[in-house]
VMD Tcl script that builds the backbone (N, CA, C; Angstrom):
set m [mol new atoms 240]
animate dup $m
set s [atomselect $m all]
$s set {name element resname resid chain x y z} {
  {N N UNK 1 A -78.395 -41.394 15.934}
  {CA C UNK 1 A -77.169 -41.086 15.068}
  {C C UNK 1 A -76.831 -39.678 15.134}
  {N N UNK 2 A -75.558 -39.751 15.179}
  {CA C UNK 2 A -74.977 -37.792 15.406}
  {C C UNK 2 A -75.070 -37.531 13.907}
  {N N UNK 3 A -75.154 -36.180 14.022}
  {CA C UNK 3 A -75.645 -35.051 13.225}
  {C C UNK 3 A -74.261 -34.605 12.714}
  {N N UNK 4 A -73.508 -34.295 11.498}
  {CA C UNK 4 A -72.398 -33.524 11.787}
  {C C UNK 4 A -72.138 -32.299 11.347}
  {N N UNK 5 A -71.742 -31.569 12.637}
  {CA C UNK 5 A -71.592 -30.102 12.368}
  {C C UNK 5 A -70.395 -29.291 11.310}
  {N N UNK 6 A -71.001 -28.919 10.350}
  {CA C UNK 6 A -70.412 -28.538 9.717}
  {C C UNK 6 A -69.632 -27.194 9.917}
  {N N UNK 7 A -70.221 -26.722 10.412}
  {CA C UNK 7 A -69.352 -25.366 11.605}
  {C C UNK 7 A -68.122 -25.723 11.942}
  {N N UNK 8 A -68.506 -26.639 12.975}
  {CA C UNK 8 A -66.992 -27.061 13.615}
  {C C UNK 8 A -66.373 -27.787 12.553}
  {N N UNK 9 A -66.544 -28.471 11.345}
  {CA C UNK 9 A -65.827 -28.799 10.408}
  {C C UNK 9 A -64.795 -28.307 10.011}
  {N N UNK 10 A -65.594 -27.159 9.429}
  {CA C UNK 10 A -64.875 -26.176 9.011}
  {C C UNK 10 A -63.975 -25.257 9.680}
  {N N UNK 11 A -64.225 -25.276 11.260}
  {CA C UNK 11 A -62.962 -24.923 12.081}
  {C C UNK 11 A -61.779 -26.257 11.823}
  {N N UNK 12 A -62.543 -27.162 11.721}
  {CA C UNK 12 A -61.346 -27.956 12.032}
  {C C UNK 12 A -60.360 -27.880 10.934}
  {N N UNK 13 A -60.995 -27.686 10.223}
  {CA C UNK 13 A -60.603 -27.706 8.661}
  {C C UNK 13 A -59.555 -26.844 8.578}
  {N N UNK 14 A -59.616 -25.727 9.415}
  {CA C UNK 14 A -58.923 -24.109 9.077}
  {C C UNK 14 A -57.709 -24.879 9.847}
  {N N UNK 15 A -57.713 -25.141 10.888}
  {CA C UNK 15 A -56.989 -25.345 12.410}
  {C C UNK 15 A -55.998 -26.524 11.695}
  {N N UNK 16 A -56.313 -27.396 10.847}
  {CA C UNK 16 A -55.763 -28.844 11.105}
  {C C UNK 16 A -54.650 -28.737 9.716}
  {N N UNK 17 A -55.713 -28.480 8.446}
  {CA C UNK 17 A -55.227 -29.019 7.679}
  {C C UNK 17 A -55.009 -27.114 6.434}
  {N N UNK 18 A -54.645 -26.205 7.463}
  {CA C UNK 18 A -53.856 -25.075 6.579}
  {C C UNK 18 A -53.365 -25.086 5.063}
  {N N UNK 19 A -52.228 -25.658 5.969}
  {CA C UNK 19 A -50.830 -25.545 5.112}
  {C C UNK 19 A -51.077 -27.060 4.357}
  {N N UNK 20 A -52.238 -28.002 4.360}
  {CA C UNK 20 A -52.518 -29.142 3.084}
  {C C UNK 20 A -53.847 -28.733 2.336}
  {N N UNK 21 A -53.537 -28.298 1.643}
  {CA C UNK 21 A -53.682 -28.063 0.096}
  {C C UNK 21 A -54.756 -29.131 -0.946}
  {N N UNK 22 A -53.508 -29.578 -0.779}
  {CA C UNK 22 A -54.057 -30.633 -1.323}
  {C C UNK 22 A -54.804 -31.800 -0.582}
  {N N UNK 23 A -54.955 -32.231 0.401}
  {CA C UNK 23 A -56.058 -32.702 1.319}
  {C C UNK 23 A -57.077 -32.867 1.206}
  {N N UNK 24 A -57.986 -33.895 0.844}
  {CA C UNK 24 A -59.510 -34.160 0.174}
  {C C UNK 24 A -60.435 -33.319 1.373}
  {N N UNK 25 A -61.432 -33.036 1.044}
  {CA C UNK 25 A -62.641 -32.782 1.833}
  {C C UNK 25 A -62.964 -34.040 2.326}
  {N N UNK 26 A -62.607 -35.092 1.885}
  {CA C UNK 26 A -63.620 -36.091 1.886}
  {C C UNK 26 A -62.853 -37.009 3.551}
  {N N UNK 27 A -61.245 -36.342 2.991}
  {CA C UNK 27 A -60.807 -37.044 3.845}
  {C C UNK 27 A -60.382 -36.156 5.145}
  {N N UNK 28 A -60.601 -34.328 5.527}
  {CA C UNK 28 A -60.855 -34.522 6.613}
  {C C UNK 28 A -62.099 -34.607 6.984}
  {N N UNK 29 A -63.240 -34.544 6.332}
  {CA C UNK 29 A -64.297 -35.448 6.622}
  {C C UNK 29 A -64.087 -36.645 8.009}
  {N N UNK 30 A -62.813 -37.559 7.173}
  {CA C UNK 30 A -63.248 -38.616 8.228}
  {C C UNK 30 A -62.263 -38.819 9.513}
  {N N UNK 31 A -61.133 -37.180 9.730}
  {CA C UNK 31 A -60.601 -36.826 9.978}
  {C C UNK 31 A -61.236 -36.032 11.640}
  {N N UNK 32 A -62.404 -35.392 10.770}
  {CA C UNK 32 A -63.323 -34.142 11.727}
  {C C UNK 32 A -64.355 -35.610 11.960}
  {N N UNK 33 A -64.408 -36.710 11.825}
  {CA C UNK 33 A -65.497 -37.555 12.772}
  {C C UNK 33 A -64.545 -38.562 13.495}
  {N N UNK 34 A -63.889 -38.758 13.424}
  {CA C UNK 34 A -62.156 -39.865 14.587}
  {C C UNK 34 A -61.812 -38.779 15.363}
  {N N UNK 35 A -61.677 -37.236 15.301}
  {CA C UNK 35 A -61.298 -36.913 16.451}
  {C C UNK 35 A -62.317 -35.883 17.041}
  {N N UNK 36 A -62.821 -35.438 16.093}
  {CA C UNK 36 A -64.324 -34.588 16.780}
  {C C UNK 36 A -65.199 -35.172 17.737}
  {N N UNK 37 A -65.478 -36.465 16.888}
  {CA C UNK 37 A -66.703 -37.183 17.481}
  {C C UNK 37 A -66.201 -38.361 18.242}
  {N N UNK 38 A -65.048 -38.491 18.212}
  {CA C UNK 38 A -64.275 -39.652 18.842}
  {C C UNK 38 A -64.660 -41.116 18.303}
  {N N UNK 39 A -65.280 -41.067 16.598}
  {CA C UNK 39 A -65.544 -42.513 15.921}
  {C C UNK 39 A -64.490 -43.382 15.696}
  {N N UNK 40 A -64.141 -44.234 16.112}
  {CA C UNK 40 A -63.094 -45.327 15.854}
  {C C UNK 40 A -63.608 -46.582 15.243}
  {N N UNK 41 A -64.816 -46.891 14.405}
  {CA C UNK 41 A -65.339 -48.157 13.915}
  {C C UNK 41 A -66.170 -47.589 13.149}
  {N N UNK 42 A -65.821 -47.884 12.070}
  {CA C UNK 42 A -65.921 -48.022 10.273}
  {C C UNK 42 A -66.577 -47.351 10.237}
  {N N UNK 43 A -68.016 -48.824 10.689}
  {CA C UNK 43 A -69.118 -49.364 10.178}
  {C C UNK 43 A -69.845 -47.833 10.802}
  {N N UNK 44 A -69.512 -47.570 11.922}
  {CA C UNK 44 A -69.941 -45.607 12.379}
  {C C UNK 44 A -69.263 -44.854 11.656}
  {N N UNK 45 A -68.664 -44.250 11.224}
  {CA C UNK 45 A -68.046 -43.677 10.480}
  {C C UNK 45 A -69.005 -44.167 9.084}
  {N N UNK 46 A -68.872 -44.807 8.566}
  {CA C UNK 46 A -69.986 -44.932 6.954}
  {C C UNK 46 A -71.547 -44.557 7.128}
  {N N UNK 47 A -71.977 -44.739 8.553}
  {CA C UNK 47 A -73.581 -44.497 8.534}
  {C C UNK 47 A -73.334 -43.138 9.190}
  {N N UNK 48 A -72.302 -42.796 9.912}
  {CA C UNK 48 A -72.678 -41.050 9.642}
  {C C UNK 48 A -72.355 -40.139 8.513}
  {N N UNK 49 A -71.918 -40.872 7.875}
  {CA C UNK 49 A -71.751 -39.809 7.058}
  {C C UNK 49 A -72.887 -40.208 5.451}
  {N N UNK 50 A -73.463 -41.303 5.770}
  {CA C UNK 50 A -74.407 -41.835 4.931}
  {C C UNK 50 A -76.174 -41.497 4.847}
  {N N UNK 51 A -75.621 -40.667 6.305}
  {CA C UNK 51 A -77.057 -40.223 6.716}
  {C C UNK 51 A -77.184 -38.442 6.761}
  {N N UNK 52 A -75.970 -37.699 5.963}
  {CA C UNK 52 A -76.076 -36.552 5.928}
  {C C UNK 52 A -76.162 -36.664 4.423}
  {N N UNK 53 A -76.666 -35.353 3.920}
  {CA C UNK 53 A -76.407 -35.208 2.926}
  {C C UNK 53 A -75.629 -35.428 1.845}
  {N N UNK 54 A -74.747 -33.753 2.736}
  {CA C UNK 54 A -73.461 -33.534 1.957}
  {C C UNK 54 A -72.545 -34.669 1.950}
  {N N UNK 55 A -72.599 -35.516 2.926}
  {CA C UNK 55 A -71.957 -36.746 3.287}
  {C C UNK 55 A -72.209 -38.118 2.338}
  {N N UNK 56 A -73.492 -38.462 1.223}
  {CA C UNK 56 A -74.361 -38.521 0.400}
  {C C UNK 56 A -73.624 -38.441 -0.620}
  {N N UNK 57 A -73.096 -36.818 -1.304}
  {CA C UNK 57 A -72.575 -37.020 -2.041}
  {C C UNK 57 A -71.497 -37.031 -1.723}
  {N N UNK 58 A -70.898 -36.427 -1.099}
  {CA C UNK 58 A -69.488 -37.050 -0.943}
  {C C UNK 58 A -68.730 -39.020 -1.530}
  {N N UNK 59 A -69.853 -39.581 -1.038}
  {CA C UNK 59 A -69.663 -41.285 -0.898}
  {C C UNK 59 A -70.096 -41.279 -2.350}
  {N N UNK 60 A -71.298 -40.334 -3.039}
  {CA C UNK 60 A -71.636 -40.869 -4.065}
  {C C UNK 60 A -70.599 -40.992 -5.647}
  {N N UNK 61 A -69.898 -39.267 -4.705}
  {CA C UNK 61 A -68.605 -38.815 -5.870}
  {C C UNK 61 A -67.331 -39.793 -5.900}
  {N N UNK 62 A -67.143 -40.727 -5.510}
  {CA C UNK 62 A -66.438 -42.134 -5.301}
  {C C UNK 62 A -66.581 -43.054 -5.268}
  {N N UNK 63 A -67.957 -43.974 -5.460}
  {CA C UNK 63 A -68.695 -44.735 -5.663}
  {C C UNK 63 A -69.036 -45.211 -4.603}
  {N N UNK 64 A -68.683 -44.916 -3.599}
  {CA C UNK 64 A -68.516 -45.924 -2.178}
  {C C UNK 64 A -70.351 -46.114 -1.837}
  {N N UNK 65 A -70.788 -47.237 -2.333}
  {CA C UNK 65 A -72.169 -47.811 -1.680}
  {C C UNK 65 A -72.338 -48.196 -1.669}
  {N N UNK 66 A -71.769 -49.058 -0.446}
  {CA C UNK 66 A -71.470 -50.227 1.177}
  {C C UNK 66 A -70.184 -50.125 2.135}
  {N N UNK 67 A -70.419 -50.599 3.151}
  {CA C UNK 67 A -68.707 -50.809 3.499}
  {C C UNK 67 A -68.010 -50.909 3.375}
  {N N UNK 68 A -67.865 -52.183 2.834}
  {CA C UNK 68 A -66.658 -52.749 1.813}
  {C C UNK 68 A -65.599 -52.555 1.118}
  {N N UNK 69 A -66.554 -51.124 0.264}
  {CA C UNK 69 A -65.274 -50.050 -0.764}
  {C C UNK 69 A -65.056 -48.989 0.579}
  {N N UNK 70 A -65.515 -48.523 0.795}
  {CA C UNK 70 A -65.357 -47.314 2.102}
  {C C UNK 70 A -64.167 -47.971 2.870}
  {N N UNK 71 A -64.072 -49.171 3.615}
  {CA C UNK 71 A -63.433 -49.743 4.080}
  {C C UNK 71 A -62.230 -49.812 3.016}
  {N N UNK 72 A -62.337 -50.165 2.189}
  {CA C UNK 72 A -61.157 -50.137 1.286}
  {C C UNK 72 A -60.237 -48.610 0.802}
  {N N UNK 73 A -61.545 -47.754 1.141}
  {CA C UNK 73 A -60.944 -46.347 0.850}
  {C C UNK 73 A -60.320 -45.796 1.886}
  {N N UNK 74 A -60.755 -46.878 2.926}
  {CA C UNK 74 A -59.589 -45.958 4.691}
  {C C UNK 74 A -58.645 -46.565 3.895}
  {N N UNK 75 A -58.121 -47.427 3.929}
  {CA C UNK 75 A -57.197 -48.104 4.022}
  {C C UNK 75 A -56.509 -48.562 2.302}
  {N N UNK 76 A -56.292 -47.799 1.667}
  {CA C UNK 76 A -56.094 -47.807 0.738}
  {C C UNK 76 A -55.050 -47.163 0.276}
  {N N UNK 77 A -53.945 -46.701 1.713}
  {CA C UNK 77 A -52.410 -45.646 1.737}
  {C C UNK 77 A -51.870 -47.219 2.517}
  {N N UNK 78 A -52.096 -48.012 2.915}
  {CA C UNK 78 A -51.940 -48.686 4.190}
  {C C UNK 78 A -51.123 -50.054 3.068}
  {N N UNK 79 A -49.555 -49.938 2.972}
  {CA C UNK 79 A -49.148 -51.792 1.957}
  {C C UNK 79 A -48.800 -52.473 3.447}
  {N N UNK 80 A -48.689 -53.647 2.909}
  {CA C UNK 80 A -48.850 -54.500 3.950}
  {C C UNK 80 A -47.659 -55.456 3.016}
}
mol reanalyze $m
mol bondsrecalc $m
mol representation Tube
mol addrep $m
């Protein structure tokens, strides 16, 4: 299992989202996992976040207890 490198996350956040102050840390974390670790699987992203102490708190805050609500969260802005 991948351990989230929070120091790299901070650098990623500063470099990529410096001008986007309204961007949520959870959304930045998802982007970080996709770009830094090259994770594309929704299941792997959820597993990685749920194995980390800070990640667990982020999931609990949003009441994302399993993969289905997490997947809905990821695709919340997509309109079909």
